[in-house]
BANUTOR-94494 format. One record per residue (C-alpha): residue number from 0; residue in one letter; chain; x negated, y, z. Coordinates in pm, whole numbers. Layout:
N
<node NUM,"A","A",<X,Y,Z>>
...
***
This chain:
158
<node 0,"L","A",<-2968,6393,-2669>>
<node 1,"E","A",<-3021,6196,-2349>>
<node 2,"V","A",<-2771,5930,-2246>>
<node 3,"Y","A",<-2723,5693,-1955>>
<node 4,"C","A",<-2708,5316,-1988>>
<node 5,"F","A",<-2359,5170,-2037>>
<node 6,"H","A",<-2420,4978,-1713>>
<node 7,"K","A",<-2483,5277,-1491>>
<node 8,"E","A",<-2186,5182,-1270>>
<node 9,"A","A",<-2336,4834,-1234>>
<node 10,"G","A",<-2654,4988,-1094>>
<node 11,"C","A",<-2871,5063,-1397>>
<node 12,"T","A",<-3065,5390,-1358>>
<node 13,"W","A",<-3197,5410,-1715>>
<node 14,"K","A",<-3158,5746,-1887>>
<node 15,"G","A",<-3317,5823,-2218>>
<node 16,"P","A",<-3281,5930,-2579>>
<node 17,"R","A",<-2969,5796,-2749>>
<node 18,"G","A",<-3184,5635,-3017>>
<node 19,"N","A",<-3355,5419,-2750>>
<node 20,"L","A",<-3032,5290,-2593>>
<node 21,"K","A",<-3016,4982,-2815>>
<node 22,"I","A",<-3374,4887,-2720>>
<node 23,"H","A",<-3295,4941,-2352>>
<node 24,"L","A",<-2978,4727,-2368>>
<node 25,"G","A",<-3193,4438,-2495>>
<node 26,"K","A",<-3388,4453,-2167>>
<node 27,"C","A",<-3125,4589,-1926>>
<node 28,"E","A",<-3082,4366,-1621>>
<node 29,"H","A",<-2747,4507,-1517>>
<node 30,"F","A",<-2511,4311,-1739>>
<node 31,"A","A",<-2240,4179,-1513>>
<node 32,"C","A",<-2080,3837,-1529>>
<node 33,"R","A",<-1741,3862,-1701>>
<node 34,"N","A",<-1566,3654,-1435>>
<node 35,"S","A",<-1372,3840,-1170>>
<node 36,"G","A",<-1528,3810,-828>>
<node 37,"C","A",<-1874,3711,-948>>
<node 38,"A","A",<-2155,3940,-834>>
<node 39,"W","A",<-2417,3813,-1083>>
<node 40,"K","A",<-2608,4075,-1277>>
<node 41,"G","A",<-2888,4019,-1520>>
<node 42,"R","A",<-3006,4038,-1877>>
<node 43,"L","A",<-2756,3990,-2157>>
<node 44,"Q","A",<-2943,3686,-2290>>
<node 45,"D","A",<-2917,3523,-1943>>
<node 46,"R","A",<-2548,3598,-1895>>
<node 47,"N","A",<-2419,3323,-2125>>
<node 48,"A","A",<-2634,3062,-1950>>
<node 49,"H","A",<-2514,3186,-1612>>
<node 50,"E","A",<-2151,3170,-1718>>
<node 51,"E","A",<-2180,2828,-1883>>
<node 52,"M","A",<-2387,2657,-1613>>
<node 53,"D","A",<-2384,2839,-1280>>
<node 54,"C","A",<-2088,3071,-1237>>
<node 55,"Q","A",<-1838,2948,-979>>
<node 56,"H","A",<-1579,3213,-1065>>
<node 57,"F","A",<-1403,3078,-1374>>
<node 58,"A","A",<-1032,3112,-1313>>
<node 59,"C","A",<-768,2861,-1409>>
<node 60,"H","A",<-553,2994,-1694>>
<node 61,"S","A",<-233,2840,-1557>>
<node 62,"K","A",<6,3110,-1441>>
<node 63,"G","A",<24,3113,-1061>>
<node 64,"C","A",<-291,2907,-999>>
<node 65,"D","A",<-566,3061,-789>>
<node 66,"W","A",<-830,2790,-854>>
<node 67,"K","A",<-1182,2911,-930>>
<node 68,"G","A",<-1486,2705,-1013>>
<node 69,"K","A",<-1743,2617,-1276>>
<node 70,"L","A",<-1653,2625,-1644>>
<node 71,"G","A",<-1717,2252,-1680>>
<node 72,"E","A",<-1480,2176,-1392>>
<node 73,"R","A",<-1196,2394,-1516>>
<node 74,"E","A",<-1080,2158,-1791>>
<node 75,"R","A",<-1078,1862,-1550>>
<node 76,"H","A",<-882,2072,-1299>>
<node 77,"V","A",<-620,2166,-1560>>
<node 78,"E","A",<-596,1813,-1704>>
<node 79,"K","A",<-580,1626,-1374>>
<node 80,"S","A",<-477,1833,-1076>>
<node 81,"C","A",<-353,2186,-1149>>
<node 82,"R","A",<1,2201,-1011>>
<node 83,"Y","A",<77,2497,-1240>>
<node 84,"A","A",<-48,2342,-1565>>
<node 85,"I","A",<222,2280,-1822>>
<node 86,"V","A",<247,1907,-1892>>
<node 87,"S","A",<466,1681,-2102>>
<node 88,"C","A",<691,1429,-1932>>
<node 89,"R","A",<490,1112,-1873>>
<node 90,"E","A",<795,905,-1964>>
<node 91,"G","A",<807,1061,-2310>>
<node 92,"C","A",<1139,1247,-2306>>
<node 93,"G","A",<974,1548,-2473>>
<node 94,"E","A",<1031,1804,-2197>>
<node 95,"R","A",<743,2023,-2076>>
<node 96,"F","A",<713,2178,-1732>>
<node 97,"A","A",<468,2265,-1454>>
<node 98,"R","A",<301,1954,-1310>>
<node 99,"S","A",<438,2049,-965>>
<node 100,"V","A",<797,1973,-1076>>
<node 101,"Q","A",<724,1648,-1259>>
<node 102,"D","A",<845,1420,-977>>
<node 103,"N","A",<1163,1622,-946>>
<node 104,"H","A",<1213,1606,-1324>>
<node 105,"L","A",<1169,1228,-1323>>
<node 106,"R","A",<1411,1188,-1032>>
<node 107,"I","A",<1682,1421,-1159>>
<node 108,"R","A",<1657,1524,-1524>>
<node 109,"C","A",<1453,1285,-1737>>
<node 110,"A","A",<1672,1127,-2003>>
<node 111,"V","A",<1432,834,-2050>>
<node 112,"V","A",<1440,751,-1679>>
<node 113,"K","A",<1818,790,-1665>>
<node 114,"E","A",<1861,556,-1963>>
<node 115,"R","A",<1625,298,-1811>>
<node 116,"E","A",<1801,317,-1473>>
<node 117,"E","A",<2141,277,-1641>>
<node 118,"R","A",<2013,-22,-1838>>
<node 119,"E","A",<1868,-175,-1520>>
<node 120,"R","A",<2196,-119,-1333>>
<node 121,"A","A",<2389,-284,-1618>>
<node 122,"E","A",<2148,-579,-1624>>
<node 123,"A","A",<2169,-615,-1245>>
<node 124,"L","A",<2549,-606,-1261>>
<node 125,"K","A",<2547,-869,-1538>>
<node 126,"R","A",<2315,-1093,-1330>>
<node 127,"K","A",<2541,-1048,-1027>>
<node 128,"E","A",<2851,-1137,-1229>>
<node 129,"E","A",<2677,-1445,-1374>>
<node 130,"R","A",<2562,-1550,-1026>>
<node 131,"E","A",<2915,-1503,-886>>
<node 132,"K","A",<3059,-1699,-1179>>
<node 133,"Q","A",<2811,-1982,-1120>>
<node 134,"E","A",<2887,-1979,-747>>
<node 135,"A","A",<3260,-1992,-822>>
<node 136,"K","A",<3204,-2295,-1053>>
<node 137,"E","A",<2999,-2470,-786>>
<node 138,"K","A",<3260,-2391,-521>>
<node 139,"A","A",<3537,-2527,-747>>
<node 140,"K","A",<3334,-2842,-811>>
<node 141,"R","A",<3278,-2893,-436>>
<node 142,"R","A",<3649,-2837,-371>>
<node 143,"Q","A",<3739,-3091,-638>>
<node 144,"E","A",<3496,-3343,-490>>
<node 145,"A","A",<3645,-3284,-144>>
<node 146,"L","A",<3994,-3338,-282>>
<node 147,"K","A",<3881,-3664,-446>>
<node 148,"Q","A",<3753,-3785,-112>>
<node 149,"L","A",<4086,-3702,54>>
<node 150,"N","A",<4297,-3858,-226>>
<node 151,"P","A",<4094,-4133,-386>>
<node 152,"T","A",<4232,-4287,-704>>
<node 153,"K","A",<4296,-4665,-727>>
<node 154,"D","A",<3962,-4721,-898>>
<node 155,"E","A",<3776,-4535,-624>>
<node 156,"V","A",<3926,-4729,-330>>
<node 157,"V","A",<3690,-4998,-207>>
***
């Protein structure tokens, strides 16, 4: 029984006895890269090297991201710059979200940031109250000194 190569649609023209197919597949140069959009074709034993070292068509796995590049660059892309990658809040509140909404999360929702801002507001208010209290004491002291100058006691008259 004669059969065609599994890669006929990729351009392989081999046709031969079914028993020889396995031998042919070991030499077939029409294995396609498994990455969408890549036109590479070659031997099976060369495909892994191509995909690991040369292929520029590895897609980002983050939903919505259209980045494509080398395998070695994909992890760096996801870890550092992919706007669609799911990340944990950098302030440590425990929430997870797409990197693209992190600034919004920090500004509006993050419990850690809200607590810190509330604490800072309370500390600023306390400092303001202490400053106003100190200013009031100093003002009272100046007023008292002014009154002493207007109404000197017997001991203060020269």
